[in-house]
C-alpha positions in Angstrom: -57.0 15.0 41.7 -53.5 16.0 43.0 -52.6 12.4 43.8 -53.7 11.3 40.3 -51.4 14.1 38.7 -48.5 13.0 40.9 -49.0 9.3 39.9 -49.3 10.3 36.2 -46.1 12.3 36.4 -44.3 9.5 38.1 -45.6 7.0 35.5 -44.5 9.4 32.7 -41.1 9.8 34.3 -40.6 6.1 34.6 -41.7 5.6 31.0 -39.2 8.1 29.8 -36.5 6.6 31.9 -37.2 3.1 30.5 -37.2 4.6 27.0 -33.8 6.3 27.5 -32.4 3.0 29.0 -33.7 1.0 26.0 -32.2 3.6 23.6 -28.9 3.5 25.4 -28.9 -0.3 25.3 -29.5 -0.2 21.6 -26.7 2.3 21.1 -24.2 0.2 23.2 -25.1 -2.9 21.2 -24.6 -1.1 17.9 -21.3 0.3 19.1 -20.2 -3.2 20.2 -21.2 -4.7 16.9 -19.3 -1.9 15.0 -16.2 -2.4 17.1 -16.3 -6.1 16.6 -16.7 -5.6 12.9 -13.8 -3.2 12.6 -11.5 -5.4 14.9 -12.2 -8.5 12.7 -11.7 -6.4 9.5 -8.3 -5.1 10.8 -7.2 -8.6 11.9 -8.1 -10.3 8.6 -7.1 -7.6 6.2 -4.3 -8.5 3.8 -2.9 -5.1 4.2 -0.8 -3.3 6.8 -3.0 -1.3 9.2 -0.8 0.7 11.4 -1.5 3.3 14.2 1.5 5.5 15.2 1.8 8.3 17.7 2.5 11.7 16.3 6.2 11.2 16.9 6.3 7.7 15.2 6.0 5.2 18.1 3.9 2.1 17.4 0.5 2.1 19.1 -1.0 -0.8 17.2 -0.8 -2.8 14.0 -2.6 -5.8 12.7 -1.4 -9.4 12.4 -0.5 -9.0 8.7 2.6 -6.9 9.8 3.9 -9.9 11.7 3.2 -12.2 8.8 5.3 -9.9 6.5 8.1 -9.1 8.9 8.2 -11.8 11.6 8.1 -9.0 14.3 5.2 -9.1 16.7 3.2 -6.2 18.1 4.4 -7.1 21.6 8.0 -6.5 20.5 7.3 -3.3 18.7 4.7 -1.5 20.8 5.9 1.8 22.1 9.0 1.7 19.9 9.9 3.9 16.9 8.4 2.3 13.8 11.0 3.8 11.5 14.0 2.6 13.6 12.7 -1.0 13.6 11.0 -1.5 10.2 12.4 1.0 7.7 15.9 0.8 6.1 18.3 3.5 7.4 18.6 5.3 4.1 14.8 5.7 3.8 13.9 6.6 7.4 14.0 10.4 7.1 11.9 10.4 3.9 9.4 7.8 5.2 9.0 9.6 8.5 8.2 12.9 6.7 5.8 11.3 4.3 3.8 9.2 6.9 3.8 11.7 9.8 3.7 15.0 8.1 0.0 15.2 7.4 -0.4 18.9 8.4 -1.0 20.4 5.0 -3.9 18.0 4.3 -5.5 15.4 6.6 -4.9 12.7 4.0 -1.9 11.6 1.9 -1.3 8.6 -0.2 0.6 6.9 -3.0 4.0 6.9 -1.4 6.1 3.7 -1.8 9.0 2.7 0.5 10.5 -0.4 1.9 10.0 -2.2 5.2 12.5 -4.7 6.5 11.7 -8.1 7.9 13.5 -9.7 10.8 15.5 -11.8 8.3 16.6 -8.8 6.3 14.2 -9.2 3.4 12.7 -6.0 2.0 9.1 -5.5 1.0 7.9 -2.6 -1.1 4.8 -1.0 0.4 2.5 1.6 -1.0 1.2 3.8 1.8 -1.8 6.0 2.5 -2.1 7.9 5.8 -4.6 10.1 7.7 -4.5 11.8 11.1 -6.7 10.7 14.0 -7.9 13.8 15.9 -9.4 14.4 19.4 -12.7 16.1 19.8 -10.7 19.3 20.2 -9.1 18.9 16.8 -5.6 17.9 18.1 -3.8 15.1 16.3 -3.5 12.2 18.6 -2.3 9.5 16.2 -1.6 8.7 12.6 -3.4 5.9 10.8 -1.4 4.4 7.9 -2.6 1.7 5.6 0.0 -0.1 3.4 -0.3 -2.5 0.6 2.6 -4.9 -0.2 3.4 -4.2 -3.9 6.7 -6.3 -4.0 5.3 -8.9 -6.4 3.6 -6.2 -8.5 6.9 -4.4 -8.9 8.7 -7.6 -9.7 6.1 -8.4 -12.4 6.4 -4.9 -13.8 10.2 -5.3 -13.9 9.9 -8.7 -15.7 7.3 -7.2 -18.1 9.7 -4.3 -18.9 12.5 -6.7 -19.4 10.4 -8.8 -21.8 9.4 -5.7 -23.7 13.1 -4.7 -24.0 14.1 -8.2 -25.2 11.2 -8.2 -27.7 12.4 -4.8 -29.0 16.0 -6.2 -29.3 14.6 -9.2 -31.1 12.7 -7.0 -33.5 15.8 -4.9 -34.1 17.9 -8.0 -34.8 15.2 -9.4 -37.2 15.2 -6.0 -39.0 19.0 -6.0 -39.2 19.1 -9.5 -40.5 16.4 -8.7 -43.2 18.3 -5.6 -44.3 21.6 -7.5 -44.3 20.1 -10.2 -46.4 18.8 -7.6 -48.8 22.2 -6.0 -49.0 23.9 -9.3 -49.6 21.4 -10.2 -52.3 22.1 -6.9 -54.1 25.8 -7.5 -53.8 25.4 -11.0 -55.2 23.2 -9.7 -58.1 25.8 -7.0 -58.9 28.6 -9.6 -58.8 26.7 -11.8 -61.2 26.1 -8.9 -63.6 29.8 -8.0 -63.4 30.7 -11.6 -64.0 28.6 -11.6 -67.2 30.1 -8.3 -68.4 33.7 -9.4 -67.9 33.2 -13.0 -69.0 36.2 -14.2 -71.0 38.4 -11.3 -69.7 40.5 -13.0 -67.0 42.1 -9.8 -65.8 
């Protein structure tokens, strides 16, 4: 009876061990799949995905940054993002907006420029959030940026078109009013001519 109880306990222990191992294997597979999905998403995203240290050094960014700027991750890793990619006159403001996430864990909607290797500037709309350790300490800042250069240019062109259209309408109105005034002058002159007909003076 005692031997049978020992065997049953051993069998139950082995069964639980196999069950925990199977569960761990499933969890590892799920984590691997999730990591693979997020890595592919970051690599293929047509947006800037940027991870900075709390002081602004580059930890990681996706290939889209290199497409926009011509500067690779290998060149920038460990270096100050703002010194490399942000125009000098915008560095202080950009640093404050991207890194100062203390009041709330999320911030968004800020637009500033990044500079490519060849000096071209791109307008980027940013959203950022802190990445925290299990103890609640900020370990990094995740920033996602969308290139809005073409959108801004389209808006500028649309505004210019609206202004030109308004000027055109104003000129049309002035021409109409001028024509009316000239017609009135002509009518008055014709009436005056009829009244003074025969009187040369």
